[in-house]
Backbone as ProteinMPNN parsed JSONL, in Angstrom:
{"seq_chain_A": "MIRKVVDRVHEIVNANFNSDFATLAAAASVPAVTADIYKRWSADRFKLHTSAGVGVYHDGGGTSRRRPGSPAGAGRRDSRIEVVLDWYIKGDNEDETMVQTELAVDALLRSIDRLVPDETRLVWGAGDARESINWVITRTPQSTESRVAEERAIVRVPVTVRDEGL", "coords_chain_A": {"N_chain_A": [[113.569, 92.452, 110.037], [116.396, 92.309, 110.328], [116.77, 89.547, 110.173], [115.871, 89.104, 107.555], [117.846, 90.423, 106.063], [120.212, 88.984, 106.679], [119.405, 86.519, 105.635], [119.159, 87.226, 102.9], [121.797, 88.033, 102.177], [123.141, 85.643, 102.691], [121.897, 84.021, 100.764], [122.912, 85.129, 98.371], [125.716, 84.805, 98.692], [125.823, 82.027, 98.934], [124.938, 81.248, 96.408], [126.944, 82.181, 94.712], [129.644, 82.246, 95.692], [131.413, 79.906, 95.593], [131.779, 79.436, 92.816], [132.884, 81.89, 92.012], [135.21, 81.834, 93.566], [136.507, 79.575, 92.487], [137.079, 80.486, 89.903], [138.871, 82.591, 90.449], [140.901, 81.158, 91.769], [141.803, 79.448, 89.741], [142.931, 81.312, 87.999], [145.017, 82.159, 89.591], [146.518, 79.931, 89.82], [146.264, 78.098, 91.959], [144.967, 75.466, 94.033], [141.448, 75.068, 93.889], [138.902, 75.15, 96.361], [135.902, 73.756, 97.664], [133.713, 75.508, 99.474], [131.73, 75.176, 102.393], [128.726, 76.862, 103.067], [127.524, 78.727, 105.677], [124.71, 79.742, 107.465], [124.232, 82.202, 109.847], [126.289, 81.263, 111.472], [129.447, 81.467, 112.988], [132.963, 81.159, 112.162], [134.18, 80.072, 114.363], [132.35, 78.277, 115.272], [131.66, 76.589, 113.017], [134.08, 75.52, 112.093], [134.767, 73.122, 113.157], [133.453, 71.289, 111.686], [134.176, 71.28, 109.004], [136.622, 71.676, 106.331], [136.817, 73.952, 104.881], [135.017, 76.941, 104.81], [132.33, 79.405, 104.861], [130.889, 81.687, 106.949], [127.859, 83.454, 107.45], [126.609, 86.145, 109.054], [125.193, 88.562, 111.393], [126.484, 91.439, 113.092], [125.537, 93.466, 114.89], [124.433, 96.899, 114.44], [122.679, 99.848, 113.35], [120.026, 102.217, 113.75], [117.2, 104.413, 113.274], [114.421, 106.169, 114.722], [111.061, 105.311, 113.739], [109.853, 106.853, 110.835], [107.239, 109.189, 110.245], [104.574, 108.272, 108.091], [102.612, 108.056, 105.118], [99.257, 109.429, 104.774], [97.783, 107.133, 105.094], [99.045, 105.821, 107.072], [101.382, 104.394, 106.76], [104.817, 103.973, 107.42], [108.418, 104.383, 107.562], [111.674, 103.021, 108.159], [115.055, 103.544, 108.06], [117.907, 101.56, 108.196], [121.121, 100.395, 109.322], [122.889, 97.504, 108.991], [125.377, 95.54, 110.27], [126.991, 93.262, 108.516], [128.649, 90.166, 108.645], [131.044, 88.294, 106.977], [132.537, 85.354, 107.223], [135.317, 83.68, 106.682], [136.967, 80.53, 106.665], [139.675, 78.259, 106.539], [141.457, 75.193, 106.493], [144.457, 73.505, 105.888], [147.113, 71.501, 104.416], [149.199, 72.843, 103.311], [150.811, 75.628, 103.869], [151.479, 77.92, 102.324], [149.668, 77.733, 100.179], [147.174, 77.909, 101.532], [147.33, 80.505, 102.479], [147.234, 82.06, 100.092], [144.776, 81.154, 99.101], [143.072, 82.185, 101.035], [143.343, 84.949, 100.658], [142.23, 85.083, 98.082], [139.67, 84.24, 98.699], [138.673, 86.432, 100.12], [138.525, 88.256, 98.006], [136.572, 86.937, 96.429], [134.392, 87.06, 98.167], [134.004, 89.816, 98.228], [133.039, 90.153, 95.657], [130.526, 88.974, 95.946], [129.375, 90.828, 97.668], [129.233, 93.003, 95.96], [127.124, 92.183, 94.399], [124.874, 92.637, 95.905], [123.505, 95.035, 95.54], [121.97, 96.621, 92.783], [119.006, 95.531, 94.465], [116.57, 93.273, 93.806], [114.622, 92.592, 95.618], [113.948, 94.824, 96.967], [114.807, 95.267, 99.507], [117.519, 95.64, 100.299], [119.319, 98.581, 100.195], [121.772, 99.651, 100.038], [125.238, 98.723, 100.169], [128.144, 98.739, 101.76], [128.62, 101.372, 100.901], [129.816, 103.792, 101.734], [132.996, 105.373, 101.6], [135.671, 103.17, 101.883], [134.282, 101.534, 103.693], [133.9, 98.836, 103.842], [135.468, 96.338, 105.515], [138.207, 94.153, 106.23], [139.938, 91.52, 107.903], [142.685, 89.384, 108.166], [143.618, 86.436, 109.721], [146.227, 84.302, 110.725], [147.142, 80.99, 111.479], [150.041, 79.622, 112.017], [151.615, 76.809, 110.419], [152.25, 74.047, 112.36], [154.981, 71.961, 113.388], [154.221, 69.578, 114.477], [151.428, 69.115, 113.934], [151.118, 69.666, 111.216], [149.185, 71.194, 109.957], [147.801, 74.012, 108.519], [146.039, 76.94, 109.331], [143.707, 79.4, 108.312], [141.928, 82.445, 108.554], [139.519, 84.781, 107.542], [137.849, 87.709, 108.147], [135.282, 89.525, 106.916], [133.707, 92.572, 107.005], [130.728, 94.256, 106.334], [128.76, 97.119, 105.988], [125.326, 97.086, 105.622], [122.718, 98.752, 104.136], [119.34, 99.149, 104.772], [115.82, 99.422, 104.1], [113.016, 99.54, 105.971], [109.744, 99.275, 105.403], [106.292, 100.289, 105.674], [105.664, 100.434, 108.365]], "CA_chain_A": [[114.441, 93.104, 109.079], [117.743, 91.744, 110.455], [116.685, 88.181, 109.65], [115.761, 89.174, 106.095], [119.138, 90.825, 105.5], [121.119, 87.84, 106.768], [118.929, 85.539, 104.65], [119.459, 87.702, 101.544], [123.243, 87.959, 101.957], [123.459, 84.218, 102.617], [121.427, 83.548, 99.465], [123.846, 85.587, 97.338], [127.006, 84.138, 98.902], [125.633, 80.603, 98.641], [124.77, 81.075, 94.959], [128.047, 82.688, 93.894], [130.998, 82.22, 96.24], [132.282, 78.814, 95.126], [132.169, 79.621, 91.413], [133.822, 83.023, 91.982], [136.473, 81.375, 94.137], [137.141, 78.671, 91.524], [137.615, 81.32, 88.824], [140.057, 83.297, 90.965], [141.939, 80.167, 92.067], [142.364, 79.002, 88.463], [143.783, 82.398, 87.498], [146.193, 82.257, 90.463], [147.18, 78.619, 89.788], [146.206, 77.405, 93.245], [143.796, 74.585, 94.055], [140.165, 75.587, 94.366], [138.206, 74.325, 97.343], [134.473, 74.03, 97.75], [133.417, 75.918, 100.841], [130.373, 75.079, 102.91], [128.235, 78.198, 103.428], [126.735, 78.583, 106.905], [123.899, 80.905, 107.844], [124.223, 82.538, 111.263], [127.362, 80.558, 112.178], [130.799, 82.003, 112.825], [133.967, 80.115, 111.938], [134.437, 79.412, 115.642], [131.387, 77.185, 115.398], [131.634, 75.618, 111.918], [135.382, 74.959, 111.725], [134.844, 71.743, 113.641], [132.686, 70.443, 110.771], [134.58, 71.42, 107.604], [137.984, 72.179, 106.112], [136.684, 75.283, 104.277], [133.645, 77.413, 104.929], [132.011, 80.82, 105.023], [129.74, 81.975, 107.797], [127.178, 84.716, 107.173], [125.832, 86.533, 110.225], [125.256, 90.004, 111.647], [127.197, 91.82, 114.306], [125.081, 94.786, 115.307], [123.965, 97.837, 113.433], [122.136, 101.099, 113.865], [118.778, 102.627, 113.111], [116.574, 105.604, 113.846], [113.001, 105.911, 114.994], [110.2, 105.228, 112.56], [109.415, 108.144, 110.295], [105.814, 109.201, 109.911], [104.352, 107.915, 106.698], [101.516, 108.654, 104.366], [98.028, 109.515, 105.552], [97.285, 105.789, 105.38], [99.728, 105.337, 108.268], [102.624, 103.673, 106.488], [106.052, 104.692, 107.723], [109.608, 103.628, 107.192], [112.852, 103.157, 109.002], [116.291, 103.161, 107.397], [118.811, 100.963, 109.18], [122.409, 99.863, 108.884], [123.166, 96.234, 109.643], [126.76, 95.12, 110.059], [127.015, 91.854, 108.119], [129.979, 89.571, 108.724], [131.321, 87.136, 106.137], [133.602, 84.764, 108.032], [135.973, 82.607, 105.926], [137.919, 79.682, 107.392], [140.221, 77.121, 105.79], [142.628, 74.507, 107.041], [145.074, 72.683, 104.861], [148.452, 71.019, 104.752], [150.191, 73.667, 102.628], [150.647, 76.983, 104.417], [151.512, 78.914, 101.249], [148.4, 77.648, 99.448], [146.053, 78.429, 102.335], [147.451, 81.969, 102.512], [146.719, 82.594, 98.825], [143.352, 80.834, 99.045], [142.362, 83.131, 101.909], [143.301, 86.237, 99.954], [141.258, 84.937, 96.999], [138.342, 84.155, 99.317], [138.232, 87.809, 100.38], [138.116, 88.809, 96.71], [135.305, 86.312, 96.039], [133.345, 87.617, 99.038], [133.735, 91.173, 97.748], [132.172, 90.022, 94.478], [129.162, 88.753, 96.441], [128.891, 92.113, 98.193], [128.875, 93.816, 94.793], [125.845, 91.707, 93.863], [123.764, 92.969, 96.802], [122.775, 96.216, 95.08], [120.586, 96.813, 93.219], [118.382, 94.331, 94.993], [115.196, 93.189, 93.317], [113.681, 92.414, 96.726], [113.745, 96.158, 97.523], [115.199, 95.258, 100.907], [118.855, 96.224, 100.436], [119.457, 99.854, 99.471], [123.189, 99.957, 99.899], [126.154, 97.786, 100.819], [129.494, 99.261, 101.714], [128.622, 102.546, 100.034], [130.746, 104.831, 102.189], [134.395, 105.113, 101.246], [136.422, 102.248, 102.74], [133.433, 101.043, 104.773], [134.025, 97.382, 103.901], [136.737, 96.05, 106.166], [138.525, 92.75, 106.452], [141.164, 91.19, 108.616], [143.087, 87.997, 107.956], [144.439, 85.883, 110.803], [146.893, 83.073, 110.311], [147.704, 80.094, 112.471], [151.127, 78.973, 111.269], [151.688, 75.358, 110.409], [153.171, 73.537, 113.376], [155.69, 70.761, 112.939], [153.517, 68.396, 114.969], [150.126, 68.874, 113.309], [151.223, 69.84, 109.762], [147.955, 71.816, 109.488], [147.79, 75.473, 108.526], [144.684, 77.477, 109.408], [143.555, 80.804, 107.937], [140.583, 82.983, 108.741], [139.335, 86.168, 107.099], [136.554, 88.266, 108.541], [134.914, 90.673, 106.101], [132.554, 93.279, 107.577], [130.135, 95.191, 105.38], [127.512, 97.73, 106.425], [124.249, 96.952, 104.649], [121.647, 99.718, 104.39], [118.033, 98.594, 104.422], [114.651, 100.261, 104.371], [111.864, 98.8, 106.455], [108.582, 100.097, 105.073], [104.99, 99.822, 106.124], [105.642, 100.33, 109.825]], "C_chain_A": [[115.85, 92.515, 109.145], [117.768, 90.342, 109.849], [116.664, 88.193, 108.128], [117.092, 89.539, 105.446], [120.122, 89.661, 105.545], [120.71, 86.772, 105.758], [119.319, 85.944, 103.232], [120.958, 87.609, 101.242], [123.669, 86.495, 101.84], [123.063, 83.644, 101.25], [122.421, 83.905, 98.356], [125.202, 84.896, 97.474], [126.899, 82.662, 98.524], [125.549, 80.344, 97.139], [126.043, 81.371, 94.169], [129.461, 82.43, 94.398], [131.877, 81.144, 95.615], [132.687, 78.966, 93.665], [133.123, 80.809, 91.27], [135.198, 82.597, 92.488], [137.217, 80.481, 93.143], [137.77, 79.455, 90.366], [138.897, 82.02, 89.268], [141.205, 82.332, 91.237], [142.603, 79.669, 90.779], [143.32, 80.056, 87.905], [145.074, 82.517, 88.308], [146.983, 80.954, 90.522], [147.325, 77.992, 91.172], [144.957, 76.521, 93.24], [142.554, 75.319, 94.568], [139.621, 74.626, 95.403], [136.73, 74.672, 97.263], [134.159, 74.309, 99.209], [131.963, 75.63, 101.182], [129.964, 76.475, 103.36], [127.254, 78.041, 104.58], [125.991, 79.877, 107.214], [123.868, 81.015, 109.369], [125.224, 81.733, 112.101], [128.671, 81.289, 111.923], [131.753, 80.832, 112.594], [134.297, 79.393, 113.24], [133.532, 78.198, 115.824], [131.534, 76.147, 114.274], [132.975, 74.978, 111.604], [135.582, 73.538, 112.241], [134.225, 70.761, 112.658], [133.206, 70.447, 109.338], [136.036, 71.862, 107.506], [137.972, 73.543, 105.433], [135.23, 75.712, 104.373], [133.554, 78.918, 105.042], [130.782, 80.915, 105.909], [129.177, 83.338, 107.445], [126.31, 85.028, 108.382], [125.911, 88.034, 110.402], [125.959, 90.249, 112.967], [126.826, 93.245, 114.678], [124.627, 95.641, 114.144], [123.494, 99.118, 114.078], [120.879, 101.463, 113.102], [118.312, 103.935, 113.737], [115.103, 105.274, 114.097], [112.224, 105.882, 113.684], [109.79, 106.628, 112.148], [107.928, 108.086, 110.023], [105.626, 108.947, 108.419], [103.215, 108.69, 106.071], [100.281, 108.751, 105.257], [97.446, 108.142, 105.886], [98.007, 105.151, 106.568], [101.013, 104.575, 108.017], [103.814, 104.552, 106.815], [107.238, 103.882, 107.267], [110.728, 103.911, 108.177], [114.044, 102.705, 108.17], [117.256, 102.672, 108.476], [120.099, 100.529, 108.51], [122.664, 98.608, 109.697], [124.58, 95.816, 109.27], [126.765, 93.623, 109.778], [128.464, 91.374, 108.128], [130.015, 88.344, 107.81], [132.62, 86.548, 106.671], [134.172, 83.53, 107.333], [136.942, 81.841, 106.828], [138.382, 78.564, 106.468], [141.35, 76.51, 106.604], [143.16, 73.589, 105.96], [146.477, 72.287, 105.263], [149.565, 71.8, 104.048], [149.949, 75.129, 103.022], [150.62, 78.053, 103.324], [150.204, 78.917, 100.463], [147.247, 78.232, 100.253], [146.124, 79.948, 102.458], [146.853, 82.59, 101.247], [145.221, 82.334, 98.718], [142.53, 81.794, 99.916], [142.278, 84.505, 101.267], [142.282, 86.201, 98.815], [139.832, 84.85, 97.546], [137.802, 85.547, 99.636], [137.765, 88.448, 99.078], [136.771, 88.236, 96.256], [134.149, 86.831, 96.895], [133.006, 89.052, 98.637], [132.861, 91.149, 96.501], [130.719, 89.77, 94.899], [128.563, 90.045, 96.985], [128.458, 93.013, 97.036], [127.518, 93.423, 94.223], [124.645, 92.089, 94.739], [122.902, 94.114, 96.286], [122.97, 96.337, 93.582], [119.939, 95.477, 93.563], [116.92, 94.288, 94.586], [114.172, 92.983, 94.434], [113.285, 93.749, 97.357], [114.047, 96.219, 99.019], [116.521, 96.003, 101.096], [118.948, 97.471, 99.572], [120.914, 100.238, 99.274], [124.02, 98.919, 100.628], [127.567, 98.322, 100.662], [129.637, 100.503, 100.868], [129.613, 103.634, 100.448], [132.179, 104.405, 101.872], [135.064, 104.252, 102.322], [135.586, 101.715, 103.915], [133.407, 99.522, 104.864], [135.421, 97.082, 104.436], [136.953, 94.552, 106.269], [139.817, 92.647, 107.222], [141.427, 89.707, 108.39], [143.954, 87.579, 109.131], [144.972, 84.536, 110.364], [147.349, 82.299, 111.533], [148.785, 79.303, 111.749], [151.103, 77.457, 111.431], [152.687, 74.913, 111.467], [153.831, 72.257, 112.862], [154.972, 69.496, 113.388], [152.256, 68.107, 114.159], [150.164, 68.932, 111.784], [149.945, 70.438, 109.164], [148.098, 73.331, 109.608], [146.331, 75.923, 108.538], [144.706, 78.965, 109.079], [142.106, 81.206, 108.181], [140.578, 84.424, 108.246], [137.935, 86.591, 107.504], [136.337, 89.54, 107.732], [133.658, 91.279, 106.71], [132.05, 94.297, 106.564], [128.864, 95.782, 105.982], [126.478, 97.655, 105.299], [123.122, 97.897, 105.064], [120.337, 99.138, 103.898], [116.937, 99.6, 104.762], [113.505, 99.335, 104.774], [110.65, 99.69, 106.276], [107.309, 99.491, 105.622], [104.898, 99.64, 107.623], [104.483, 101.087, 110.435]], "O_chain_A": [[116.443, 92.246, 108.1], [118.684, 89.999, 109.101], [117.348, 87.398, 107.484], [117.425, 89.013, 104.384], [120.796, 89.383, 104.553], [121.565, 86.184, 105.096], [119.759, 85.105, 102.447], [121.343, 87.155, 100.165], [124.476, 86.153, 100.975], [123.815, 82.871, 100.657], [122.731, 83.072, 97.504], [125.773, 84.45, 96.479], [127.789, 82.118, 97.87], [126.041, 79.323, 96.658], [126.206, 80.861, 93.061], [130.395, 82.399, 93.596], [132.979, 81.443, 95.153], [133.824, 78.657, 93.308], [134.073, 80.744, 90.489], [136.221, 82.957, 91.907], [138.429, 80.618, 92.977], [138.864, 79.124, 89.908], [139.889, 82.034, 88.539], [142.362, 82.654, 90.963], [143.82, 79.489, 90.733], [144.391, 79.724, 87.398], [146.106, 82.927, 87.777], [148.007, 80.881, 91.202], [148.368, 77.433, 91.511], [143.999, 76.803, 92.52], [142.606, 76.078, 95.536], [139.857, 73.42, 95.326], [136.363, 75.767, 96.839], [134.323, 73.443, 100.068], [131.073, 75.82, 100.353], [130.76, 77.192, 103.967], [126.269, 77.31, 104.471], [126.574, 80.961, 107.223], [123.529, 80.067, 110.077], [125.024, 81.548, 113.302], [128.97, 81.682, 110.795], [131.399, 79.672, 112.804], [134.658, 78.217, 113.216], [133.916, 77.214, 116.457], [131.534, 74.947, 114.549], [133.007, 73.968, 110.9], [136.487, 72.837, 111.79], [134.434, 69.552, 112.765], [132.71, 69.672, 108.52], [136.61, 72.36, 108.474], [138.996, 74.227, 105.406], [134.322, 74.943, 104.057], [134.542, 79.611, 105.281], [129.757, 80.289, 105.637], [129.929, 84.274, 107.171], [125.389, 84.277, 108.704], [126.613, 88.714, 109.653], [126.016, 89.38, 113.837], [127.686, 94.121, 114.771], [124.462, 95.167, 113.02], [123.862, 99.435, 115.209], [120.696, 101.066, 111.951], [118.967, 104.482, 114.625], [114.622, 104.208, 113.715], [112.69, 106.374, 112.656], [109.434, 107.469, 112.974], [107.41, 107.047, 109.614], [106.44, 109.37, 107.598], [102.91, 109.821, 106.45], [100.265, 108.215, 106.365], [96.698, 108.005, 106.854], [97.63, 104.07, 107.019], [101.672, 104.149, 108.966], [103.812, 105.746, 106.515], [107.087, 102.823, 106.659], [110.719, 104.898, 108.912], [114.04, 101.598, 107.633], [117.399, 103.294, 109.528], [120.157, 100.326, 107.298], [122.657, 98.635, 110.928], [124.928, 95.748, 108.091], [126.569, 92.813, 110.684], [129.374, 92.074, 107.684], [129.14, 87.48, 107.864], [133.676, 87.173, 106.581], [133.574, 82.455, 107.387], [137.645, 82.432, 107.648], [137.593, 77.994, 105.715], [142.09, 77.202, 107.302], [142.398, 72.976, 105.214], [146.972, 72.687, 106.317], [150.74, 71.457, 104.176], [149.004, 75.767, 102.559], [149.825, 78.99, 103.394], [149.689, 79.981, 100.118], [146.428, 78.974, 99.71], [145.089, 80.61, 102.534], [146.063, 83.531, 101.324], [144.473, 83.212, 98.286], [141.413, 82.163, 99.553], [141.234, 85.155, 101.333], [141.553, 87.17, 98.602], [138.894, 85.338, 96.915], [136.615, 85.814, 99.446], [136.726, 89.108, 99.048], [135.923, 88.974, 95.754], [133.043, 87.02, 96.389], [131.845, 89.455, 98.701], [132.029, 92.037, 96.312], [129.792, 90.292, 94.28], [127.38, 90.321, 96.784], [127.441, 93.7, 97.123], [126.835, 94.254, 93.625], [123.503, 91.875, 94.333], [121.703, 94.162, 96.562], [124.101, 96.16, 93.131], [120.293, 94.435, 93.011], [116.13, 95.151, 94.968], [112.977, 93.18, 94.216], [112.382, 93.796, 98.192], [113.588, 97.127, 99.712], [116.628, 96.888, 101.945], [118.69, 97.427, 98.369], [121.233, 101.069, 98.423], [123.559, 98.307, 101.591], [128.114, 98.351, 99.56], [130.648, 100.684, 100.19], [130.182, 104.316, 99.595], [132.509, 103.219, 101.881], [135.021, 104.571, 103.51], [136.117, 101.475, 104.999], [132.94, 98.974, 105.862], [136.423, 97.521, 103.874], [136.001, 93.779, 106.382], [140.665, 93.539, 107.202], [140.511, 88.886, 108.419], [144.904, 88.272, 109.495], [144.279, 83.741, 109.729], [147.871, 82.867, 112.493], [148.48, 78.413, 110.956], [150.637, 76.917, 112.434], [153.836, 75.353, 111.467], [153.285, 71.566, 112.001], [155.1, 68.452, 112.749], [152.039, 66.969, 113.742], [149.328, 68.313, 111.125], [149.653, 70.213, 107.989], [148.466, 73.856, 110.659], [145.492, 75.354, 107.838], [145.599, 79.697, 109.506], [141.186, 80.402, 108.031], [141.512, 85.185, 108.499], [136.959, 85.895, 107.225], [137.096, 90.502, 107.842], [132.661, 90.586, 106.908], [132.816, 95.086, 106.012], [127.988, 95.044, 106.435], [126.724, 98.1, 104.178], [122.637, 97.847, 106.195], [120.23, 98.69, 102.756], [117.112, 100.493, 105.591], [113.088, 98.464, 104.01], [110.535, 100.734, 106.918], [107.268, 98.316, 105.987], [104.145, 98.795, 108.106], [104.325, 101.096, 111.656]]}, "name": "protein", "num_of_chains": 1, "seq": "MIRKVVDRVHEIVNANFNSDFATLAAAASVPAVTADIYKRWSADRFKLHTSAGVGVYHDGGGTSRRRPGSPAGAGRRDSRIEVVLDWYIKGDNEDETMVQTELAVDALLRSIDRLVPDETRLVWGAGDARESINWVITRTPQSTESRVAEERAIVRVPVTVRDEGL"}
């Protein structure tokens, strides 16, 4: 079940993030970048390989015991999986990377909105509780020696899934 959720979220982010980001960047008059999308990699791992990327992975969750099912023996379990969308960018213009990071969070929120309704019948909810989607942006200021600015945004969303036929 966890694997399926990470795969599904990655599929949606991979299909939509770069076009959503380009639309938002054009409206904000900042350069668009094409981000590499990584499944099960955090920015700590992929930032060595790219100047812009998004990692999709899980960071825990919660569930309950299997509920008894029909007379045929089928049961179900509802679970919450904490999915992390981990944006990273490095560039030579600190002001641009700041705005690009803010736009990346907006583009990632658009991907979250696409999770439900889910034709796979796997995802039943994503960030449904009030203010349950959280993000934090961290900045590494541009140093005079390296002339490189780094930004990272971590977006956390609880995804509700139903595992049936247990």
